[in-house]
C-alpha positions in Angstrom: 105.5 31.3 -209.1 106.7 32.9 -205.9 104.0 34.5 -203.8 103.7 35.7 -200.2 100.6 36.6 -198.4 100.8 39.3 -195.7 97.4 40.2 -194.2 95.1 41.4 -196.9 97.9 41.6 -199.5 99.4 39.0 -201.8 102.9 39.9 -203.1 103.7 38.3 -206.4 107.3 38.0 -207.8 106.8 38.8 -211.5 108.0 35.8 -213.6 109.9 36.1 -216.8 106.7 35.4 -218.9 105.0 38.5 -217.4 108.0 40.8 -217.9 107.3 43.9 -220.0 103.5 43.7 -219.6 101.7 46.4 -217.6 99.8 45.9 -214.4 96.7 46.9 -216.3 97.3 44.2 -218.9 97.9 41.6 -216.2 94.6 42.5 -214.5 92.4 42.9 -217.6 94.0 40.5 -220.1 95.6 37.7 -218.2 93.5 37.5 -215.0 90.5 39.2 -216.6 89.3 40.7 -213.3 86.0 42.6 -213.0 86.3 46.3 -213.9 84.3 47.3 -210.9 86.8 45.6 -208.6 89.8 47.2 -210.4 88.2 50.6 -210.2 87.9 50.2 -206.4 91.6 49.1 -206.1 92.7 52.0 -208.3 90.7 54.7 -206.5 91.9 53.4 -203.1 95.5 53.2 -204.2 95.8 49.6 -203.0 98.1 48.2 -205.7 101.9 48.7 -205.4 105.0 47.6 -207.3 108.2 47.2 -205.2 106.4 49.0 -202.4 105.5 52.1 -204.4 102.3 53.4 -206.0 102.8 53.1 -209.8 101.2 53.9 -213.1 99.3 50.8 -214.1 100.3 51.4 -217.7 104.1 51.1 -217.1 105.6 47.7 -218.0 106.8 45.5 -215.1 110.2 43.9 -214.9 111.0 40.3 -214.1 111.6 39.9 -210.4 109.6 43.0 -209.4 107.2 42.5 -206.5 103.6 43.3 -207.2 101.3 43.8 -204.2 97.6 43.0 -204.8 94.8 43.5 -202.2 93.1 40.2 -202.8 92.1 39.5 -199.2 89.9 42.4 -198.3 87.7 41.4 -195.4 84.1 40.6 -196.3 81.1 38.6 -195.0 81.4 34.8 -195.3 79.1 33.3 -197.9 77.3 31.5 -195.1 77.5 31.3 -191.3 80.6 29.4 -190.2 79.3 26.2 -188.6 81.2 23.3 -187.0 82.4 20.8 -188.2 84.8 21.5 -191.0 84.5 19.1 -194.0 87.3 17.1 -195.5 89.6 19.5 -197.4 91.1 18.0 -200.6 93.1 21.0 -201.5 93.7 24.6 -200.4 95.8 27.6 -201.3 95.4 31.3 -201.0 92.7 31.5 -203.6 90.7 28.3 -203.5 89.4 25.5 -201.3 88.3 22.1 -202.7 86.2 20.2 -200.3 84.8 16.7 -200.3 81.0 16.8 -200.0 79.3 13.7 -198.5 76.1 12.4 -200.1 73.0 13.8 -198.3 74.4 17.2 -197.6 73.5 20.3 -199.5 76.2 22.4 -201.1 74.9 25.7 -199.8 71.9 27.0 -197.7 68.7 27.9 -199.5 67.3 29.7 -196.4 68.6 31.5 -193.3 67.7 28.6 -191.0 69.8 26.0 -193.0 73.2 25.6 -191.5 74.2 22.0 -192.1 75.6 22.6 -195.5 79.0 22.2 -197.1 79.4 26.0 -197.4 78.8 26.4 -193.7 81.5 23.9 -192.9 84.0 25.4 -195.4 83.4 28.9 -194.0 84.0 27.4 -190.5 87.3 26.0 -191.8 88.3 29.3 -193.3 87.4 31.1 -190.0 90.0 29.0 -188.1 92.8 31.1 -189.6 91.3 34.2 -188.2 90.1 35.5 -191.6 86.7 36.9 -192.5 86.6 36.4 -196.2 83.7 36.2 -198.8 84.2 32.4 -199.3 81.7 31.2 -201.9 81.0 28.1 -203.9 81.9 28.2 -207.6 79.7 25.3 -208.6 77.4 22.9 -206.7 76.5 19.2 -206.4 73.0 17.9 -205.9 72.2 16.9 -202.3 72.5 13.2 -203.1 75.8 13.5 -205.0 79.2 13.2 -203.2 82.6 14.5 -204.1 84.8 17.5 -204.9 83.4 21.0 -204.8 85.4 24.2 -205.6 85.2 27.3 -203.4 86.7 30.7 -204.0 88.4 32.5 -201.0 88.1 36.1 -202.3 86.2 38.3 -204.7 88.7 38.1 -207.5 89.0 34.4 -207.3 85.2 33.9 -207.4 85.1 36.0 -210.6 88.0 34.2 -212.3 87.0 30.6 -211.4 83.3 31.3 -212.4 84.5 32.5 -215.8 86.8 29.5 -216.2 83.9 27.2 -215.4 81.8 29.0 -218.1 84.7 28.7 -220.5 84.8 25.0 -219.9 88.5 25.0 -218.7 87.6 23.5 -215.3 87.2 19.8 -215.8 84.8 17.7 -213.7 84.8 13.9 -213.8 82.2 11.7 -212.1 81.7 8.0 -211.4 78.1 6.9 -211.9 76.6 3.4 -211.3 73.6 2.9 -213.6 70.9 0.2 -214.0 71.5 -2.3 -216.8 74.5 -3.2 -219.0 75.5 -0.3 -221.3 76.6 -1.7 -224.6 78.8 1.1 -226.0 82.3 1.5 -224.6 81.9 5.3 -224.7 79.7 8.0 -226.1 78.7 11.7 -226.1 75.2 12.7 -225.0 74.4 16.0 -226.7 70.8 16.7 -225.6 69.3 20.0 -224.4 67.8 20.0 -220.9 64.8 21.9 -219.6 62.4 22.0 -216.8 59.7 19.3 -216.6 56.4 21.3 -216.4 54.7 18.3 -214.7 57.1 18.2 -211.8 58.5 21.0 -209.6 62.1 19.7 -209.4 62.6 17.3 -212.2 64.4 18.1 -215.5 64.0 16.5 -218.9 65.5 16.3 -222.3 63.7 19.1 -224.2 64.3 20.6 -227.7 63.7 24.0 -226.1 66.0 23.5 -223.2 69.6 24.6 -222.6 72.5 23.0 -224.4 74.0 20.1 -222.4 76.8 17.8 -223.3 78.0 14.8 -221.2 80.9 12.4 -222.2 80.8 8.9 -220.8 83.0 5.8 -220.8 82.1 2.4 -219.6 84.5 1.1 -216.9 82.8 -2.2 -215.9 79.6 -4.2 -216.0 78.6 -6.4 -213.0 75.4 -7.9 -211.6 73.2 -6.0 -214.0 74.8 -2.6 -213.3 77.3 -0.5 -215.2 80.1 1.6 -213.8 80.6 4.7 -215.9 83.1 7.6 -215.9 81.4 10.8 -217.0 82.8 14.2 -217.8 80.7 17.3 -218.0 81.2 19.7 -220.8 78.3 21.9 -219.5 76.8 22.1 -216.1 73.0 22.0 -216.2 70.9 21.0 -213.2 70.7 17.2 -212.9 72.6 16.9 -216.2 74.2 13.5 -215.7 71.1 12.1 -214.1 68.8 13.3 -217.0 71.2 12.3 -219.7 71.9 8.7 -218.5 68.2 8.2 -217.8 67.5 9.3 -221.4 69.6 6.4 -222.6 67.5 4.0 -220.6 70.1 3.6 -217.9 69.1 5.7 -214.9 71.5 6.0 -212.0 71.1 3.4 -209.3 69.3 5.0 -206.3 68.0 7.9 -208.4 64.3 7.2 -208.0 63.4 10.7 -209.3 64.6 9.6 -212.8 63.6 5.9 -212.6 66.6 4.4 -211.0 66.3 1.3 -208.8 66.2 2.1 -205.1 66.5 0.2 -201.9 67.6 0.7 -198.3 71.2 0.2 -199.5 70.8 2.9 -202.2 69.0 5.8 -200.6 70.7 8.3 -202.8 71.9 8.4 -206.5 75.2 6.5 -206.8 76.9 9.5 -208.4 80.4 10.7 -207.2 82.4 13.8 -208.3 85.8 12.1 -208.3 88.1 14.5 -210.1 88.3 18.2 -210.3 91.0 20.0 -212.4 91.2 23.7 -212.0 93.6 26.1 -213.8 94.8 28.8 -211.3 95.8 32.0 -213.2 96.9 33.6 -210.0 99.7 31.1 -209.5 100.2 30.1 -213.2 99.5 26.5 -212.2 96.9 23.8 -212.7 95.4 22.0 -209.7 94.1 18.4 -210.0 92.4 16.8 -207.1 90.6 13.5 -206.5 87.8 12.8 -203.9 88.1 9.3 -202.3 85.7 6.8 -203.8 82.7 6.0 -201.5 82.7 2.5 -199.9 79.4 1.6 -201.6 80.9 1.9 -205.0 83.9 -0.3 -204.0 81.5 -2.9 -202.7 79.5 -3.0 -205.9 82.7 -3.2 -208.1 85.3 -4.8 -205.9 87.9 -5.3 -208.6 90.6 -2.6 -208.9 88.6 -0.2 -211.1 89.3 2.8 -209.0 92.9 3.8 -209.6 
């Protein structure tokens, strides 16, 4: 799809598949944008077709140029703080950044500035923009890998909905204690808070629905390398689910995993992130480089 950004406006050349639908249908049915945002655009006369104000209920023609005010200035999601992280992918609507283990995804208080969100906002600021960049999901502090950020208000609403609808796919590598016998499996166990511990979660019949798919990749030296895919995104989900099988993640001492100076954080890495992008009618697939510690534990060519 042909798009051009000019300042706060993205101009979209209407493709054949969007011909004869109205602007209103595009916003409400295809992009499913928040009504509050659309009301603001309509009241401020910010949307144009071929450079002119139009009735949102009039069908569009293929090749027409729709101008949408996606990039309205707004406060960053956190203070921009150097350095910028490794950026795996970026376009007008999203940033996918590689989070190192030991770094928080976002600040939890005003005095926290060494987080991935701070670095991503710094990266965004280098273009001269001041945009409401926000994280769409998060990784635990000890987990490394790909994290999705939205660059504007409409993108945050759309990507958050896609995450809830389970059309954003997240795949992880996990190294667990012990030799897992099954080649693959699905863990469908609800997860709730552990009332005996302030941060720990546990499998609980009264908890939230949680589903994790796993596949055994290799077994070596008393450890198993697994590929896990989240169907839901509960706090500590993979960590709790694998521990419930009797195979906690190596380094995850909170859930019974073996720990040492070499494994001072859970060996859990968000390796793949696949995101449909309705704004460009495309699907983005990214991979975060596998950490060296995983390659040392499993030196054969398991990481394609």
